[in-house]
C-alpha positions in Angstrom: -14.7 17.1 -8.4 -13.1 17.7 -5.0 -14.7 14.5 -3.5 -13.7 12.3 -6.2 -10.1 13.6 -5.9 -10.3 12.8 -2.1 -11.6 9.2 -2.9 -8.9 8.7 -5.4 -6.3 9.8 -2.9 -7.6 7.5 -0.1 -7.8 4.6 -2.5 -4.1 5.3 -3.8 -2.9 5.6 -0.1 -4.7 2.4 0.8 -3.2 0.6 -2.2 0.4 2.0 -1.5 0.0 0.9 2.2 -1.0 -2.7 1.2 1.8 -3.0 -1.4 4.4 -1.7 1.2 3.2 -4.1 3.8 3.3 -7.1 1.2 6.8 -6.2 0.3 7.9 -5.8 3.9 6.4 -9.3 4.6 8.1 -10.7 1.5 11.5 -9.4 2.5 11.2 -10.6 5.9 10.3 -14.1 4.8 13.0 -14.1 2.2 15.8 -13.0 4.4 14.9 -14.8 7.5 15.7 -18.1 5.9 
């Protein structure tokens, strides 16, 4: 149970990190023009 929660937290953090990075790149490209 605890291990599953840790894996879920890690997956969620990674997903959040990728999403934030994608949004940052998107806004950079959008406002640089």
